[in-house]
Structures are given as structure tokens and as C-alpha cells.
N, C-alpha and C positions, 0 to 999 in steps of 0.2 A: 128556563131551559130544562131543568130536571123533570118537570111535569110533562113537557112535550116529549122528551125521550121515553119516559115511562109509558105514556099512552101509545107512542109509536111501537114500542116493544110488545105491549099487550095486543095491539092490532095485528102485528105480524103473527103472533101465536094463534089468535082466533081465526085468522085467515088460512092457516096452514092445513087444518084438517077439520072440516065442518061436521062430520058425522057424530052421532051421540057417543058419549064415552061409555066404556064398559069397565067398571071398577071391580076387577076380579083378582088383582095382584096382591103382593105383600106390602106391608108398610116398612120398607127399608130403602135407604138412599143408595143408589148404585153409582152415583157420579164419582169419577176418578180425578178429573181436572178441576181445580179450584182457583178461579181468578181472584186477584187482590187489588189491582189498580194503583199500586204504590209507585213512588219514584224508583226508577231503574228496575221495576219488577217485570216479569214476563208471564204469559199464561202458564199457570201451574207452579210458578216460583215467586215467592214474595222476596222483598229486599229489606236489608237492615240499614238503608240510607233514608234520611228524612230531609225535608225542606221546612224549616221553622215557619209557622204561620200560614202555610199553604193548604188550601182545601181542593180536593180533586173529586170529580165524578167520572165514573167509567161505565161502559157498557160492552159486554162481550156477546157476540152471536156465534153459535157453532152448530154444525150438523154432525151427528154421530150415526154411523151405520153399524148395526148389530152390537150395541153395548151390553146386551144380556142374552145369552144363548143357553139353552137347556141341553145337558149331556147326560147320557145313560151308558155306564160302563165304557166311558171314553169315546162313545159315538155321539155325534151331534144329532139331536132330535129336531130342533128348530129354534128360531129366534123368538124369545119372549118379548123383547123390544127390537123391532127391526129398524125403525127409523125414529130418531129423536132430534128435535130442534130445541136448543137451550138458549135462553137469554138471561144474562146476569146483569143486574144493576148494582153498582157499588158507590159508596161515598167514603172518602178517606180525609181525615184532618190531622195534619202534623202540628201538634200543639207547640212543640219546640224541637230542638235538635235531638232530644232523647226519647220523647214519648209521642205516640200517635194512636188515634182511635179510628175505627172503621166499622161499616155496616154493609152487608151484602144481602140481596134478595134474588133467588133463582126462580125463573119461570120456564115451563117445559111444554112441549107438544110432542105427542107420540102417535105413531100409526104403523099399520102393516105387520103386526106380530103374527107368528105362525101358531102359537100355542093359545088357543081360544080360552081355555079354562084358567090361564094365568095372565093373559095379556090385558093391557089397559090402553085403549085408544082414546085420545082426547087431549085436552089442555089442563094445566094445573100449576100449582106453585110448589117449590121446594121449601125446605126449612130455612127461614131467614137466620142470619148470624150477626153477632156483634163481637168485637174484639179489639185488641190493641197490640202495640209493639213497644218494646223498651230497648233502646240502643245502648249497648255496653261499650262498644269501641267503634270508631269511624275515622279511618285515616285513608290516605290515598290508595294504599295497597290492601288493607284489611278492614272489614267491617264485621261486627258480631252483634247479634241482638236476640232478645227473647220475644216470643209471641204467644198469645192465648186468645181463644175464641169460645163462644157459647152458641150452639145451634138450638133453636127452639122448635118444638113440635107443632108448627103452624102450617105445614105443607099438606098437600093433598094426600089422603090416606089410601092404603090398598092400591097404590099405583107406582111403586118403586121410585117415588119422588121425595117423600118425607117419612119421618119416624114417629114413634109414640112417646118418646122420652127426650129429655134435654141431653145434649151431647157436648160435654166440655172437652176442649183439646188444648194442649200446650206444647211448645217445642222451641227449636233453635233455628236462627237464621244466620247466614254468613256469606261472605265473598272474599276471595283471595285472588290477587292478580295485579296487572298493570293497567295503563290507559288503553292498551290494545286488546288484551285478553283477560277474562275473569272466569274463575271457577266459582259456581254458585251452589249454595246448599239451603234446602228448606226441609226441615225435619219436624214432625209433630206426632204426638200420641193422642188418640181419641178414646175416651172412656164411654161405655154404654153397656146396658144389660145384654146378656147373651141370649140369643134366640136360635133354636134349632129348627130349620125348615124341613119339610117332608122330602124335599128334593136333595137331601144330603148336603146341605149348605149350612154352616154355622156362622151366624152374625154376632160379633162380639167386639171387645176392645181391639183396636188396630193401631198400626204404625204406618204413617204416610211419609214417604221419602221422595224428595225431588232433588236431582243433581243435574246441573247444567253447565255448559261451556259457552261463554259469550265472546264474540269478536266484534270490537267496535271498528266498523269499516270507515266511519266518519265519527271521530270522537264526540261523545255526548249527544249524537244525533241519529246516526244510522248504525244498527247492529244486527248481527246474525246470532241465533241461539239454537243449540242442540240440547234437548232436555230428556232425561229419563225419569218417568214417574213410576213409583212402585208403592203398592199397598199390600200389607201383610197382616194376617191375624196374629195377635200376640200369643195366642195359644199354639200356633203352628207356623212359626216364622219361615221355616225351610220347606214346608209342604208345597205340593204342586197342584192343590185343589183349587176350587173356585174362589176360595177366600183370598188367594194371593194373585195380584194382578200387576203386570208391567207393561208400559207403553212408551214408545219413543216418539218424540215430538220435535219438529223442526220449524223455526219461525224467524221472522225478521221484524224489526221496528224502524219506523221512519217518522219524521215530524210532519205535522199538519198545521203550519203556522207556528207562532211563538207560544201558544197556550195549549196545544194538543199534540197527541202522538197516536199512531196507529200501529197495531201488531197484526201480522198475518201468520197463520200457522197451519201445518198439516201433521197428522199423527197416525200411527198404526200400532195396534196391540201386538205384543210379543208373546203373551201367554193367554190362557183361557179363563183367567179370573174375571169375576163380575166387574163391570165398568170399563173393561178394555174394549176397544172398537176394532172392527175390520178396517175402518179408516175414519178420520175426523178432519174437518176443515173448519177454520175459525177466523174471525176478524174481531179485534178488540180496539175500542176507542177510549182514549183517556183525555179528559178535559180539565184544565185548571180553571176553577170557578171563583177562587179568591186568592189574591196574592198578599204578602206581608206589607200592607199599605203604609203603615206608619213609617217604617224605615225608608221605603222608596220615596214617599212624599218628602221626607226630610232631605234626602239626597237631591231630588229634583229642585227643591227650593234653593238649596245651596248652589247648585249648578247654574241657576238662573240669576243669581245675584251678581251685579256688575263688579262688586268689590272682591269677588272670589273667583276670578277667571282662572281656568286651568292652564298651567304652563304646558308647553309642548313637551313631548317625550324627550326631545333632544335637549331642551333647557333643563329638564329634570335630571337627565343623565349627567349633564355638565355640572349640576349642583352636587351630585354624589361623588363624581370623580375629583379627587384632590391632586392638583399638580404641584403646588408649593409644599415644601417639607414643613412638618409641624415642629414648633418649638418645644423645648422641655417644659412639661407641666401645662401645656396648652391643650385644653379639652374642647373648646368651641371658639369659632371666629366668624366674622362677617365676610361675606364675599358677594358683592353686587346685591342681588335681591334675595339672598339666602343667608341663613345661619347654618354653617357647617359644623358637624360634630366629628370628633376624631374617631370615636367608636360608636357603632349603632346602639341605640337604646335596647336593652335586653329585658324580656318579660318571661314570667313563668309560662310553661307550655300550655296552650289553649286557654289562657287567662289574660286579664289586663293588669296583673300584679307586676309592678316594676321591680326587677331584681336589685339587690343592694349595690352591686358593682356599677350600676348605671346612675345611682344617685349623684355622684360627683359631677357627671356630665350634665345632668339637669341643673344642678346648682351653678355650673359654669355658664349655661345658657341664660339662666335667670340673672346672673351677675352682668353678663354682656348686655342684656336688655336694660337693666337698671342703670348701667353706665352710659347708655345711649338713648336718652329720653326722646330724641327726635324720631326714633323708630316707633311709629304711631300704631301700626296694626301688624300683628303676626298671625299667620295661619298654621296651626299644627295639623299635619295631614298624615293619617295612618294608611299603610299599605300592607297587603297580605300576599302570600304565595298561593299557588294553585291548589294546594292541598285543601280538601273539604269543598263544599258547594258554595255557590256565589253568595247566597243569603248569609251563611255562617261567616264567610270571610269578610263580608261587608260589616256585619254586626261586630265581629272581633276587632277589625281595624278601627271602627268608630269608638268602641269602648277603650281601646288603647290610646287613641288620640285624646279622648276625654281624660284618661288617667294622667297624661302628661300636662294637659291644660290645668287640672287640679293641682299637680305638683308645682307648676310654675307660679300659680297664685299663692300657694303656701310659702313659696320662696320669696315673695314680695313683689311679684309682677302684678300690676292692677288688671282685673279681668276685662276692663274696657279696652285693653290693648290686645286681647287674645280672642281667637276663634279656633274652632277645630272641626274636622270632618273625617270620615273614613272613605276610602276609595276601593276597598276590597282587593281583588286580584286583577282589575282591568288595566292597570298601568305598570306592567313589569319593566324593570330596567335590565333584566338578564333573561335570556331564553334558555329553556332546558329544564329537565326534571332532576338533575343532580343536586346534591345538597348545597353546593356552593352557590348555584344559581337561585335556588329557593331561598337561601339565607339572605342573598342580596335583595330579593323582592320583599322580604319581611322587614319593613323599615318604617321609620317616622322621619318626615322632613319638615323643616321650619322655613316657610316662605314669608318674606317681608312684603306685605301687601301695600303699605303706604308709609312714606317718610315725610316728615314736616320739612318745608323749605326753610332755609336759614333765616328768613324774615318773619316766619310764622311764629306766633307766641306759643310757648310750651303750655300745655294744659295742666291744671292743678287737679289732682285726683283725691277724692275724699276717701277716708277709711271705709272699708267694706266689711260686711258680716258674712261669713261663709255659710251658704244655705244648708250644706250637709253636716255642719258641726255647730253652727252658731258662733264660732270663734271670730273675733274682730281682728282684721289684718290691716296694718298700716303700710301702704305702698312705699317702696324705697326710692323710686325714681320721681323726685319732685324738683321743681325749679328752686334755685337758691333764693331766699328772701332778699329784697333790695335794701341797701343802706339809704336812709333819707338824705344823707349828705352827698350820695352819688348822683351824677347827672342822669337824666332820663336816657334810656337806651335806644337811640336812633328813632324814637317816636313810634316803635312797633309794639310796645307793650311790655310783655314779660321778658326778663333777662334770660340768658343762657342757663341751662341746668348743669348738673355735675357731669 
């Protein structure tokens, strides 16, 4: 897919303007808008939200009118670049929930400039870049991250597309808001050597600032974004010369199937700085080309096993709601096809570490299982609230269910009687984003998958060695040994257990 998209983009550029190129411009990059193709990003604004294990490819096509105009004493002389078509190809890989890598290649076509001794008409490449993001905080309302990039001098020279030196940049990403509205921030500083052009323009270290307001018309699917892009020379942050540029951009995003999204946008420059346009129009496409396959395959396998059928939401809700009063000291009890716990299992925030106050409850569950050996199969199922993305919630709920599975084995329950899985956020028992509803959805349930019939013999469990520690564990729920003097037990084999 990537090769076909790349060839298509090159073909569009070559077909745009067939006349021979005139390489008479300067070697500096005038582009103001930088696409990134990340999760929840928009053209010109990157995001501090990641999807662990996901790889995306993106392509942005845009047309810019008059992105570079020559002025003398405040009067317009003419357009150095009158028409520009830009195509950006990008690849983003989110290694985990904290760290992401990216690479971007810009391609350009320019034509129709008014200043012959400066203009460049033709096609070429911009400076490719590689970079990454580090997420420091990601919650429902706030996300904060760091970003860094290197742009390499591999673009077309003397054409306002590429530069002669490496340009490192670093900055801050963030978002603040609710499910409906978000305030977005993309701030970076770019270092490069200072160049003074004859046209009274100083090119040097710069600050790029993007501020946006996004409204989710359809949560997580359709959004509207208003963005202000600003670039300022660090030597003259408040000056009104060509070094400082501001543009306003309006856009919308909508899905194209389950694995792709499309952005549409229009923009207009508010100042006369280089890179601002009389107007620009763009379309950006974002494709998911690799999903976190290991977790999803594990989930699908579990869902297709006959022995692990999902209960309905009504059944699950009835398993959580307790009607009979709890007795003093009672922490866990049997109720039909469930083991109910008096208090939810508590974990350290964003981890699978069980808090000490929940250890007595887990010991009570283990004791209940050891006292009822006819409970043959138990499913430990973890659930998460809507905070965070789906992949993170699925991974966290799975790791928490595994932590309880481990704890029950250490408490003497044989692993042959246990299984576990995570369900993420897809089966809430309470609706709403208030803390009470979210806390109800962050839960672990114990479902009894199979119980032995009264005439079925009780299995004998051999001691096991824990694979994570090598420690030998003797299961506590074993059938009582028979006395040779006792008569056989109804001809069905093993006697009743404790």
C-alpha cells in the first residue's frame, strides 16, 4: 500500500507543471504547516495520545496560493511562489503507550511566480524528517508529552523547499478538555544557522506554535477543529516583519472505515510572514497499517472458546448488585454462577499491583474455592472504565486479571481450575463519566464456568511449580483419602472432598 501511495503522489506532482524548472531561489524551507499523522492529531497540530503497537501511514495533499510574496517598503512587489502543491508522506509507529517514532517526507510542485530572478517553477522534495514523542501524562481530560525531530538537508536546493544544514527541533505537546471539547497545544523550537538574505529577511532559530480548539461532534469519530499556526524568529518574537507568520486554519475529521480517517481543511494567512498563504485547501488521509495483533488474537481466541461464553450485560449486572445483606466478617460468597466479593479489588493507579487492603478479599475467594472442590472452572475477568484508549484499557484489564489469577494460585487454588481474560471498557455496568460510574466499571468479576455433578468424581491435583518463581505449591482442595474399611461410595469412584 505504501509503495502505491508514494508512486501516486509523485505522479500527481509530475503532472502538475511539466515545464522545465528554473532553480534561482534560496535554500530555505518556507512551509508553515507540518502534518504528523498521529492518533487524534490534525493538520498542523500533533497529539500526545498514543495507541500501543499501532503503525499508521498518512498522506496530506494541499494547495497553497501565494505562500511567499516579496515586499519593498511595505508594498507588494509580486509573488515569489504563486502556486504550490504539497504532498506529505508520513509513517508513525507507537511502540507503547509512552513512546512513538515517526518519519515524514515532503514533496512539492511550484509554478506561476512573478519574480523571475527569485522564482523556482518545477517539482522537488523537501527535507525529510525523523522524530519521536514521549508521553508524560495521558488521562481522560489532560495529556502532556514531549516531541523532537531532525530534518535532514536532502531536499531540492535553491528552491525554497530544503535547507543546507540539519535542523533539530524539540518542544511540548498537550491537550486539555472533555469528551466534547479539547484545547490543543503544539509548541516547538527549531535550531539552525542564521542567514541574512538580500531581501531584508533573516532566517535563523525559530519558535513554532500551534493552538487549536476541537469539538467532537460524534465522540472519537467526527470532529471540527479551529487552529492558529504561528511562527516567530527567536531574535525578534514581537516584530512584524517577514520572519513572523500567523495563519488561521479550519478543518474537520471523519472516519473512512474502521482503519482510516480523513481530514479536510481550509486556511488563510493573517500576516505577511513567509509561509503564510492567501488561502490553502487540504485533504489528509490516515491509514492504520498494523494493529497490536498479539493482544487482539488472544482476545479473539478466548471469545471463540465454548467454555468461556460471555454472560449478558443483564446477567453481569445482577452478579454485581447484591440484594442479601452481608454477614459480619463475610468477604466473598457463592451466588448461582458467580463468586461475589463484598468490596471491589483495589489496584494501584494505572498498574496491576493489588493494594494490601484487597488481600483479605482474595484470600476469602481462595478459601471459598478450596472449600468447594466441585467448582471445577473459574474465569477471572477484568474490566476497565472509559479513561484511556481501547488498547490500553484492554491491556490493563488483562494484566489485572492475571495478577488475581497469580494471587489465587499462591493462595492454594490449583491453576487447572482457573482462567483469566481482560475485557477493557466494552462491557460497562454503569453509564456516565462521573467518578462513581467510572469506579463501578473498574472491576474484576469471578464467573463459575463449570461445576461437577454430584456423581462426578473429584479430580486429584498434583503439586505445581510456579513458572514465575519456581516455587512449589501444594493445592489445598483435594478429596479426602478413603479408609480401606469403608464401603465403596455408590460405585462412582472418588469420595466427596472437604
